C-alpha positions, 0 to 999 in steps of 0.5 A: 820653411818647407822641404822643395815640392818636386812635381814628377810628370809622366805617363808611365806609372812605374817611373812615377812610383820609382821617381816619387819613392826615391824622392820622399826617401831623400826628403824631398816632399813630391807631387805626381802627374799621370798626364800633361793636365793634372801636371799643370794643375799641380804647378799652377797650386802646389807651390812647385819647386821644379818639374820633372817631365817627359819632353813630349808629355802632352798637355792642353791642346795637345801642346807640349806640357814642357811648352805650356809650362815656359810659355806660361807667365806664372810658372815659365820661371819654374825649372824643368828637367826634361826626362825622356825614353823616346830620345831622337836626334836634337832632343837635348837641344830641343829640350835646352831651347824650350828652357829646360835645365837639363836634359836627362835620357832614359833609363837614367837612374833615380841617383842621377834625377836627384843629383839634378833636382838637388843642383837646380832645387836645393837639398831638402831643408832636413839635409840642409839643417844636418850640415855643419856650419863652416865659420868665417875666417 
């Protein structure tokens, strides 16, 4: 069995590099996308376990990526973590209303993002195997 694959979709290259580096250092497999169209393609072919995406990242026909993912009958089950720098009143409610599992405003660090990924996608398999088994009493 493979580690969960996390898709990081952000137009900001620095954000993609920082999150991907932190995810790989933690033991996750990671793919990145610089735009919504590439993110949608990765989600369709990469057995992604969770998507980290900007709330307003555009996708096909200029609809936001998150709306496109949640409207797709095959992909709507994917947990999406909305991670956005342009926070407007109501964005948290909008993200949750679209079906995101959590909304994290930037500049939250990679540690906070990874905590939420672990919560929703599970720990990397190497980390799971390293934890001691508990005996039933």
